[in-house]
C-alpha positions in Angstrom: -56.0 -23.5 56.9 -58.2 -24.9 54.1 -57.5 -24.8 50.4 -60.4 -25.4 48.1 -59.6 -26.7 44.6 -61.8 -26.0 41.6 -60.9 -29.4 40.0 -63.4 -32.1 39.7 -62.9 -34.9 42.2 -61.0 -38.0 41.0 -62.0 -41.5 41.9 -60.1 -43.6 44.2 -58.2 -46.5 42.8 -60.5 -48.9 44.5 -63.8 -47.1 44.2 -65.6 -45.5 41.3 -67.2 -42.6 43.2 -64.9 -40.8 45.6 -64.6 -37.2 46.3 -61.1 -36.4 47.5 -60.7 -34.0 50.4 -58.0 -31.4 49.3 -58.1 -29.6 52.7 -55.0 -29.3 54.8 -54.8 -28.6 58.5 -52.1 -26.2 59.5 -50.2 -26.4 62.7 -51.6 -24.9 65.9 -49.3 -21.9 65.8 -51.3 -20.4 62.8 -54.9 -19.2 63.1 -57.3 -21.1 61.0 -58.9 -19.1 58.3 -60.3 -20.4 55.0 -58.8 -19.5 51.6 -60.9 -20.2 48.6 -60.1 -19.8 44.9 -62.9 -19.8 42.4 -62.6 -19.9 38.6 -65.4 -18.9 36.4 -66.5 -21.7 34.1 -63.2 -23.6 34.2 -62.6 -25.8 31.1 -60.4 -28.8 31.4 -59.6 -31.6 29.0 -60.6 -35.0 30.0 -57.5 -36.8 31.4 -56.4 -39.9 29.6 -55.3 -41.5 32.7 -57.7 -42.1 35.6 -55.0 -41.4 38.1 -54.7 -37.7 37.3 -52.8 -35.5 39.7 -52.1 -31.8 39.4 -48.5 -30.9 40.2 -48.4 -27.3 38.8 -50.7 -24.8 37.2 -49.2 -23.1 34.0 -50.6 -20.5 31.7 -51.5 -22.1 28.4 -49.8 -20.3 25.5 -52.9 -21.0 23.4 -54.6 -18.3 25.4 -52.5 -15.6 23.7 -52.8 -14.9 19.9 -50.5 -16.8 17.6 -48.5 -13.6 16.6 -48.5 -12.0 20.0 -45.2 -10.5 21.0 -45.7 -11.6 24.6 -46.1 -15.2 23.5 -42.9 -15.0 21.4 -41.0 -13.5 24.3 -42.2 -16.2 26.7 -41.1 -18.9 24.2 -37.7 -17.3 23.8 -37.3 -17.2 27.6 -38.1 -20.9 27.9 -35.6 -21.7 25.1 -32.8 -19.7 26.7 -33.1 -21.8 29.8 -32.5 -25.0 27.9 -29.6 -23.6 25.8 -26.3 -24.2 27.4 -23.7 -21.5 28.2 -24.2 -18.0 26.7 -22.2 -17.0 23.7 -20.2 -13.8 23.6 -21.9 -11.0 21.9 -19.8 -9.7 18.9 -18.5 -6.2 19.1 -20.7 -3.5 17.6 -18.2 -2.7 14.8 -18.7 -6.3 13.4 -22.4 -6.2 13.3 -23.7 -5.5 9.8 -25.6 -2.3 9.5 -28.2 -1.5 6.8 -26.7 0.3 3.8 -27.3 4.0 3.4 -29.9 5.0 0.9 -28.6 6.8 -2.3 -29.5 10.3 -1.1 -27.7 10.1 2.2 -24.7 8.4 0.6 -24.5 11.1 -2.0 -24.7 13.8 0.6 -21.9 12.2 2.6 -19.6 12.0 -0.3 -20.4 15.5 -1.6 -19.8 17.0 1.9 -16.5 15.1 2.3 -13.2 16.9 2.1 -12.0 14.2 -0.2 -13.9 15.8 -3.1 -12.7 19.3 -2.3 -9.5 19.2 -4.4 -10.1 18.5 -8.0 -6.6 19.5 -9.1 -4.9 17.1 -6.8 -6.9 13.8 -6.9 -4.3 11.7 -5.0 -3.9 14.3 -2.2 -7.7 14.6 -2.1 -8.2 10.9 -1.7 -6.0 10.9 1.5 -8.0 13.6 3.3 -10.4 12.6 6.0 -13.9 11.7 4.9 -15.5 14.0 7.5 -14.8 17.4 8.9 -12.6 17.7 12.0 -14.3 17.9 15.4 -13.3 20.2 18.3 -11.2 17.4 19.8 -9.2 17.2 16.6 -8.6 20.9 16.5 -7.6 20.9 20.2 -4.9 18.4 19.5 -3.7 20.4 16.5 -3.4 23.6 18.6 -1.5 21.8 21.3 0.9 19.5 19.5 1.1 20.5 15.8 3.6 23.3 16.3 6.0 20.9 18.1 5.7 18.4 15.2 6.4 21.1 12.6 9.3 22.5 14.5 10.9 19.1 14.8 10.5 18.4 11.1 11.8 21.8 10.0 8.6 23.4 8.6 7.3 27.0 9.1 5.1 27.3 12.1 2.4 29.4 10.3 -0.9 27.5 9.6 -0.8 26.0 6.1 -4.4 27.1 5.5 -3.1 30.5 4.5 -1.5 29.1 1.3 -3.1 29.3 -2.1 -5.5 26.8 -3.4 -3.1 25.7 -6.1 -0.5 24.7 -3.6 -0.8 21.1 -2.2 1.0 22.2 0.9 -2.2 23.9 2.0 -3.4 20.6 3.3 -0.2 19.8 5.2 -1.5 20.6 8.7 -4.5 18.2 8.1 -2.3 15.4 6.8 0.3 15.9 9.5 -2.4 15.6 12.2 -3.6 12.4 10.6 -0.1 11.0 10.5 0.3 11.0 14.3 -3.1 9.4 15.1 -1.8 5.8 15.1 -4.3 2.9 15.8 -3.2 2.6 19.4 -4.2 6.1 20.6 -7.6 7.2 21.8 -8.4 9.6 19.0 -8.6 6.8 16.4 -11.9 5.7 17.8 -13.4 8.1 15.3 -13.9 6.4 11.9 -12.6 9.2 9.6 -9.4 9.7 11.7 -8.7 5.9 11.8 -9.3 5.5 8.1 -7.4 8.7 7.1 -4.3 7.6 9.0 -4.3 4.0 7.6 -4.6 5.4 4.1 -1.5 7.6 4.7 0.7 4.8 6.0 -0.5 2.5 3.1 1.0 5.1 0.7 4.0 6.0 2.8 5.6 2.6 2.9 5.9 2.5 -1.0 7.1 6.1 -1.1 10.0 5.2 1.2 10.9 2.1 -0.8 10.9 4.0 -4.1 12.9 6.9 -2.7 15.7 4.7 -1.2 15.8 2.4 -4.3 16.5 5.3 -6.6 19.0 6.7 -4.1 21.1 3.6 -3.8 20.9 2.7 -7.5 22.6 6.1 -8.3 25.0 6.0 -5.3 26.3 2.5 -6.0 26.3 2.1 -9.8 28.3 -1.2 -9.6 26.3 -2.9 -6.9 23.7 -5.6 -7.4 20.2 -5.1 -5.9 20.8 -7.7 -3.1 23.1 -5.5 -1.0 20.9 -2.5 -1.7 17.9 -4.3 -0.2 20.0 -4.9 2.9 21.0 -1.3 3.1 17.3 -0.2 2.8 16.3 -2.6 5.6 19.1 -1.3 7.8 17.6 2.2 7.4 13.9 1.8 7.5 13.4 -1.7 8.9 10.8 -1.7 11.8 13.5 -2.6 14.3 15.4 0.7 13.6 12.5 3.2 13.3 12.4 3.9 17.0 16.0 5.2 16.8 15.1 7.7 14.0 11.9 8.9 15.8 13.9 9.5 19.0 16.6 11.3 17.0 14.0 13.8 15.7 12.4 14.2 19.2 9.0 13.0 18.1 8.5 10.2 20.6 6.4 12.4 23.0 3.8 12.9 20.2 3.5 9.1 19.7 3.7 8.1 23.4 2.4 11.1 25.4 1.9 9.1 28.6 4.7 6.5 28.3 8.5 6.4 28.2 9.3 4.8 24.8 12.6 3.4 26.1 10.8 1.4 28.8 8.3 -0.2 26.4 8.8 -3.7 25.1 9.3 -4.2 21.4 5.8 -5.4 20.6 4.3 -2.4 22.3 6.8 0.2 20.8 7.4 -0.9 17.2 3.8 -1.0 15.8 2.9 2.6 16.7 6.3 3.9 15.6 6.1 2.1 12.2 2.6 3.3 11.6 3.4 7.0 12.3 6.7 6.8 10.4 5.0 5.5 7.2 2.1 7.9 7.4 4.4 10.8 8.0 6.2 10.2 4.7 2.9 9.7 2.9 1.9 13.2 4.0 5.2 14.7 3.0 5.1 13.1 -0.4 1.6 14.3 -1.1 2.3 17.9 -0.1 6.0 18.5 -1.1 7.1 15.7 -3.4 10.0 13.3 -3.4 12.8 15.9 -2.8 11.3 16.7 0.6 11.2 13.0 1.4 15.0 12.9 1.0 15.5 16.0 3.1 13.5 14.7 6.1 15.1 11.2 5.8 18.7 12.4 5.8 18.6 15.8 7.6 15.8 15.5 10.1 16.2 11.9 11.1 19.9 11.9 10.4 20.2 8.7 8.4 23.7 7.8 7.3 24.1 5.3 4.4 27.8 4.9 5.2 27.2 4.0 8.9 28.8 0.7 9.9 25.5 -0.9 10.9 24.0 0.0 7.5 26.6 -2.0 5.4 25.5 -5.2 3.7 27.1 -8.5 4.5 30.1 -9.5 2.5 29.5 -11.7 -0.5 31.4 -13.1 -3.4 31.0 -10.8 -6.4 32.9 -10.8 -9.7 34.6 -7.7 -10.8 32.6 -5.3 -12.9 34.2 -5.1 -16.3 32.1 -2.3 -17.7 32.5 1.5 -17.6 29.9 3.5 -15.8 28.5 6.8 -16.9 30.7 9.9 -16.4 28.3 11.2 -13.7 29.1 8.2 -11.5 32.8 7.7 -12.3 35.0 8.4 -9.3 32.4 9.8 -6.8 29.4 8.8 -4.7 26.3 10.9 -5.1 24.8 12.2 -1.9 21.1 12.8 -1.2 21.3 16.5 -2.3 22.4 15.3 -5.8 19.6 12.9 -6.1 16.9 15.2 -4.6 17.9 18.3 -6.6 18.7 16.5 -9.8 18.0 18.3 -13.1 19.3 16.7 -16.2 21.8 18.9 -18.0 22.1 19.4 -21.7 25.2 17.2 -21.6 23.0 14.2 -21.2 21.3 15.0 -24.5 24.7 15.1 -26.3 25.8 12.1 -24.2 23.0 9.8 -25.4 23.3 11.1 -29.0 27.0 10.2 -29.1 26.4 6.8 -27.5 23.8 6.0 -30.1 26.5 6.5 -32.8 29.7 5.2 -31.2 30.0 2.6 -28.4 33.6 2.4 -27.6 35.6 3.4 -24.5 37.3 6.2 -26.4 34.0 8.1 -26.8 33.5 8.3 -23.0 37.1 9.4 -22.4 36.8 12.1 -25.0 33.5 13.3 -23.5 35.3 16.0 -21.5 36.8 17.6 -24.6 33.4 17.5 -26.3 31.7 19.3 -23.4 34.4 22.0 -23.5 33.8 22.6 -27.2 30.0 22.9 -26.6 30.6 25.3 -23.8 33.0 27.5 -25.8 30.4 27.7 -28.7 27.7 28.9 -26.3 29.4 30.8 -23.5 33.1 31.3 -24.3 36.0 30.4 -22.1 35.7 27.4 -19.8 36.3 27.2 -16.1 35.5 24.5 -13.6 33.2 26.7 -11.6 31.2 28.0 -14.6 31.0 24.5 -16.2 29.2 23.1 -13.1 26.4 25.6 -13.7 25.8 24.3 -17.2 22.8 25.4 -19.3 19.5 23.8 -18.1 17.9 21.6 -20.7 14.8 22.5 -22.7 11.4 21.2 -21.5 11.6 18.2 -23.9 14.4 16.6 -22.0 15.7 13.3 -23.3 14.7 11.1 -20.4 12.4 11.7 -17.4 15.0 10.2 -15.2 18.1 10.2 -17.4 20.6 9.6 -14.6 18.6 6.8 -13.2 18.5 5.2 -16.6 22.3 5.5 -16.9 22.7 3.9 -13.4 20.8 0.9 -14.7 22.1 0.8 -18.3 25.8 1.7 -18.6 27.3 2.8 -21.9 29.0 -0.5 -22.4 25.7 -2.3 -22.9 25.5 -1.0 -26.4 27.7 -3.9 -27.5 24.7 -6.1 -27.3 22.9 -4.2 -30.0 22.7 -5.4 -33.6 22.0 -9.1 -32.9 19.2 -11.3 -34.2 16.8 -10.3 -31.4 17.3 -6.6 -32.2 16.1 -7.1 -35.8 13.6 -9.9 -35.3 11.9 -9.7 -31.9 12.3 -6.0 -30.9 9.8 -4.6 -33.5 7.2 -7.1 -32.3 7.7 -6.3 -28.6 7.6 -2.5 -29.3 4.4 -3.0 -31.3 2.7 -4.9 -28.5 3.8 -2.3 -25.8 2.9 0.7 -28.0 6.4 2.0 -28.4 7.8 4.4 -29.3 5.5 7.0 -27.8 4.8 10.1 -29.9 7.0 12.9 -28.4 7.1 16.5 -29.7 10.8 17.3 -29.3 12.2 20.4 -30.8 15.4 18.6 -31.7 14.9 15.6 -33.9 18.2 14.0 -32.8 16.8 13.8 -29.2 13.8 11.8 -30.4 16.0 9.4 -32.3 18.4 9.0 -29.4 15.6 8.3 -27.0 14.2 5.6 -29.3 17.6 4.0 -29.6 18.0 3.8 -25.9 14.5 2.5 -25.5 15.2 -0.3 -27.9 18.4 -1.2 -26.1 16.6 -1.2 -22.7 13.9 -3.5 -24.1 16.5 -6.0 -25.2 18.1 -5.9 -21.8 14.7 -6.5 -20.1 14.3 -9.7 -22.1 17.9 -10.8 -21.6 17.8 -13.4 -18.8 20.8 -13.2 -16.4 21.8 -16.7 -17.4 22.9 -15.3 -20.7 26.2 -13.5 -20.8 26.4 -13.8 -17.0 30.1 -13.9 -16.8 30.7 -11.3 -19.5 28.8 -8.7 -17.4 28.5 -9.6 -13.7 26.6 -6.4 -12.7 23.7 -7.2 -15.0 21.3 -4.3 -15.6 18.3 -6.7 -15.9 18.3 -7.0 -12.1 18.6 -3.3 -11.6 15.8 -2.5 -13.9 13.7 -5.2 -12.2 14.5 -3.6 -8.8 13.3 -0.1 -9.7 10.4 -1.6 -11.7 9.1 -3.5 -8.7 9.2 -0.4 -6.5 7.5 1.9 -9.1 4.9 -0.8 -9.8 4.0 -0.9 -6.1 3.7 2.9 -5.8 1.6 3.3 -9.0 -0.8 0.5 -7.9 -1.1 2.1 -4.4 -1.9 5.5 -5.9 -4.5 3.8 -8.2 -6.2 2.1 -5.3 -6.4 5.2 -3.1 -8.1 7.2 -5.9 -10.4 4.4 -6.8 -11.6 3.4 -3.4 -12.2 6.6 -1.4 -14.1 4.9 1.4 -11.7 2.0 2.1 -9.3 1.8 5.1 -5.6 1.1 4.7 -5.8 -2.6 5.8 -8.3 -3.4 3.1 -6.2 -1.5 0.5 -3.1 -3.4 1.6 -4.8 -6.8 1.0 -6.2 -5.7 -2.3 -2.7 -4.4 -3.3 -1.1 -7.7 -2.4 -3.6 -9.8 -4.3 -3.3 -7.7 -7.5 0.5 -7.7 -7.6 1.2 -11.4 -6.7 4.1 -12.7 -8.6 2.1 -15.4 -10.4 -0.3 -12.7 -11.7 2.4 -10.4 -12.9 3.9 -13.2 -15.0 0.5 -14.2 -16.2 -0.2 -10.7 -17.6 3.0 -10.9 -19.6 2.2 -14.4 -20.9 -1.3 -13.3 -22.0 0.3 -10.8 -24.3 2.5 -13.7 -25.7 5.7 -11.8 -24.8 7.3 -14.6 -22.8 8.5 -16.3 -26.1 10.9 -13.4 -26.6 12.9 -14.0 -23.4 16.5 -14.9 -24.2 17.8 -17.8 -22.0 21.1 -19.7 -22.0 21.1 -23.1 -23.5 21.2 -24.9 -20.2 18.4 -22.9 -18.6 16.3 -23.1 -21.8 16.2 -26.9 -21.6 15.3 -26.8 -17.9 12.5 -24.2 -18.4 10.9 -26.1 -21.2 10.0 -29.0 -18.9 9.4 -27.1 -15.6 6.7 -24.4 -15.4 7.7 -23.5 -11.8 11.1 -22.4 -13.0 9.7 -20.5 -16.0 7.1 -18.4 -14.3 9.4 -16.4 -12.0 11.4 -15.4 -15.1 8.3 -13.9 -16.7 7.5 -12.0 -13.5 11.0 -10.5 -13.5 10.7 -9.4 -17.2 7.4 -7.8 -16.4 8.9 -5.7 -13.6 12.0 -4.9 -15.6 9.7 -3.4 -18.4 8.1 -1.2 -15.8 11.5 0.0 -14.6 12.6 0.8 -18.1 9.3 2.7 -18.8 9.8 4.7 -15.6 13.3 5.7 -16.4 12.6 6.7 -20.0 9.1 8.1 -20.0 8.2 8.5 -16.3 5.3 7.4 -14.1 2.5 8.2 -16.6 3.8 5.6 -19.0 4.0 3.0 -16.1 0.3 3.7 -15.5 -0.4 3.2 -19.2 1.4 -0.2 -19.3 -0.2 -1.5 -16.1 -3.8 -0.5 -16.7 -4.1 -0.2 -20.4 -1.7 -2.6 -22.0 -1.4 -5.4 -19.4 -4.7 -4.7 -17.5 -3.5 -5.3 -14.0 -7.0 -4.9 -12.6 -8.6 -7.8 -14.4 -11.8 -8.6 -12.6 -14.0 -10.2 -15.1 -13.0 -13.6 -16.4 -11.7 -13.9 -19.9 -14.0 -14.7 -22.7 -13.8 -18.3 -23.8 -13.5 -18.7 -27.5 -14.5 -22.0 -29.0 -12.0 -23.1 -31.6 
């Protein structure tokens, strides 16, 4: 076999003119036949070295155009050979996608169910961002009746209700509540996002409901034991017990036995479904239904042995509580179905005039006189069904206010702070609000109670600590912290319609950090009105880290007072108009 090369002959090392023979003889087992390769007009560069040998023939990349795709692909292939081990390709959900143009984005939002309910903006913001598919409807047909029966709701589809009834969307929200992140159906974006937004809201609904319940049930208890009671009921370790008590475990784990799962596999799905479930109930039926499901369906018992807080040293409460709490413990029906009676109007009016113990002991006789004037003879049965108040009731949550501010607190009125600092605080906060009450005494009594509550919000526990062990500053702070969390959660849900729950949770945490809450109060220059004891005052003047938590507590106590007196709308006004909790732009620097 002969191989002919088109290259020019090279000289030998010893001779100048030598034509090398590039023919090879094959073994005798192969037939001899010539193989010739001819190139048309070959062009080669003159070698620099006279001993030039050809070891391989490669295609010159210069033969392809500079911007040729084939040339770029070949270069990339050569580079990949040199680069050491391959890197893992990131999942598709983390790869950035080009943003939608304005037209497609507008169509997606306009066709979304989130914009279908104009009368219920919070409920509308928790609906799925896209229509349900056939797979979603199949799950609803198979399992939704079982869920509604376990929770005690009518089995008829909720779509048949009127448009002005928020319960019309209950089937939709109930389906989203059971689609936890560990099941297959959450691969769809609108299902995953809808469920996470529900559990984001539900956790704060549960905290607010149980905080109000325990404040009214235990009027002489500090918030520390109450937090332990709340954890013993809705802590993540105990949620599996309640889910099993309501026979809902098969909807969360359709293919597994919940009792055989380890904690790290069982607790996250149960917690996610539990929170989302109460978010859906709160949106469709309100807070009274939250109490019913907690204590009737799940069977929570606040007096159970494992729900009791640890024993602690606590001084005796020297003050008298309101007549509604004296000698009895309120149950969940009392809290859920509470409607302030007209007695509370008279109660607060009398308290604003007289502050002694005798007034509260004579309250029973006063109630009987009022009843005789309006109805006639008095009986215990008829007196319990007392006249319902007018629409301009004295407080939005009068009994909750009385649970935090007992009548004995009126002894702190009339001091220097009341005359000097209170008008400045009320002016900064925009108090008192203009209320159109039919009875002028009601407006006057509300303003008196508001002034007393503001003074208690600025009265640090170090002052008068042993004169009143169950200090109402801590109880107002406790309810204020919970209503602050709930109001901010509702605000974020309505403001960011396209955000998942995880993102909202992080945003919520960053906006309500303790150092920020105290900063908002200090920017209004209200921290100088806080009343400290002499020992604490000296320590706080030289230590900012001790001083800042006190300003945060006062901020939350103000929100608690605002909620108990004027309701949730006034908490929104304070947070987003007075203190501006959503400060995004930096403050303007003024050169002095």
